[in-house]
N, C-alpha and C positions, 0 to 999 in steps of 0.2 A: 472620128467614130477610135481610136486610140483615147483622149482624153473622153469619151464618156465610160470606157470600162475605166479607167483609174478613177473618174470622178463616182465611179460604181463600188468601184473596187475600196475608195477609201470612204466614202459612206458606212458600206459596211463592215470595216476596221473601227471606225469611229464607232456606231452601234450595238459590233458587239463588246469595245474597253467600255463603252458605257452601261450597257448592262449584267457586264463583268464587276463595276465595281459599285454599285448599286447595294446598296446595306440592307441584307434580309430582313424580315418581318419580326420579331422577338414575341414569344409568347410567354405566357407563365409559367409552359414547360421547359423551358429551355433552364439548361442550371450548367454555372461556368463553376468547375472549380479546379482551383491552383494545383496542379502538382507537390506534392509533399518532399522533398527531399532531407530522410534524416542526416542530421548532422555525424561525423565519426565521432562517440565517446570520447570524453580525452582521460575523463576522471570518472572512477563509478560513483555513482548515484547513492544521496542516501537519505535519510529520512529526519524531518527537524526534530531537534528537539520537542520530548514534549514531558509535560512536569498535572497533575492531578492530585489533590487534597483533600480531604472527606474527614468524616468522625462516624464511629457507630456504639451502639450498646453492647455491651459483651454479656462477658461473663461477671453474674450478681448483679447486672444492671450498670457496671461502670462504665464510661464513658471511655474510648478508648480514639486517637486519631491517627493518621497517615496519610502519608507519603510515596508516590509512584512516579519514579522518573527513568523515561524513555531518553537515554544517548548513544550517537553512533558513539560503536568501538572501532576505533580503527588495529588495537589490535587478536580481534578476532577475521578469521578468513575473507577473503570477498566471497559472493555468492553471484556468483551468473542468474537471472531468470529471465525470461523470454527475451535471451538474445543477450541482452544489457549487464552492466556488473552491476554489487550492491554491498557496501558496506552494508556489514551486520549490527543490529542491537545491542545492546544490553538494558535491562533496570534495574533499578535501586527499587526494593521496598524497605521501607520504616515503619514500624507502628510504638503508638506512645503511648504512654499512658496517662491517666486526665492529670497525675503532677508533673506532665513531662519530662518524664523516661523512658530512655530508649527498652522496650519490651525486645524489638525483635528485627534485624537488621543486614540485610543481607544481595548481594549484587546479581540479578542472575543471568544468565545468556541461555543460548538454543538446547547449548549441551546439557544443561540439568532436565530440558524436559525429551532428550532423543531415548530413553529408550522405550518412550511409547508414543513418537514420531512414525509418522510413512514417510519411507525413502525418500519423496521425493519434496519433503519437504523439509529433511532432514538437508538434503542435499543443495534445495532451489530455494525454501526460505529464506526469511531470517527475522526474527522474534520481533511481531509490532505490536503489543500492546498487552499491561496488565489492566482490570477492574476489578474493586471489590464488588463480589455478587451479594452476598448474606452473611451472617452468624447463622450457623447452627450447631447448637450445643456447642462443648467446646472448639470448636473453630470457626475461622472463619476461612469461608469460600469463596478464593479468586479464578477468575476469569483469565486464561492465557493464549492468545494469538498466535499462530508461526503461519507467518505464510510471503506471498508479493506482494513486494515496496509499492508497487503501479498502480497509483488508486487509478485506471480504469479495470486492474485487473481484481478481481472478486474469487482471490483460489488461496483459503488462510484454511486452518484449524483449529479449533479449539482445544485447552487441556484445561481440568477442572484441577486448581492445587491448592491444598487443605493448607492453614496455619492451627497447627495446638497453640493450647491453652499451655501448652509446655515450650513453644518457639519450634519443635523440629514437623519440617515442612513433607507433605507428600503432594504424588501426582496421578490420575488418573484420565482416562481416555476420560475424553464430551462425551455423553449417550443421545444418539439423535447425528453422530458424524458420519456422513457416509466419501469412499474415499474410494474413485475409480481407480 
């Protein structure tokens, strides 16, 4: 009787063991994702250097060429954006006459546009870029962007910067920008 009892216990134990080790059937709806563990940030992030060159027909039909170079500027304060730290950038704008002489050259930082930037972009944004929009009358119109350097974040603010035929610059809010 004892041996039948032990054999029954052994048979039940083995069947439970086999059933618990059996692999469950996977379906297309099963999603297995590894847990992403954020690594601590050792140094502030930085954006890659970017250079854009082009030409534009401007005053009296003359051809002007331009160069826009964005680079990390370690002399500027580090910006914190969404819990990460980033170096800010500067942008050097150069405009050349048809004969190759320099008409205008200046290095811009976020501070140049500070008077018209909302506080969240002054404090947490970096100078992202500058692009020639068009020549209009006696001005070259550039669009400048300030915002999050993180590609997964689409937070930015546009500024219109005008360069006059006398070499003076002015900046104004880009119409249509909504700030929350």
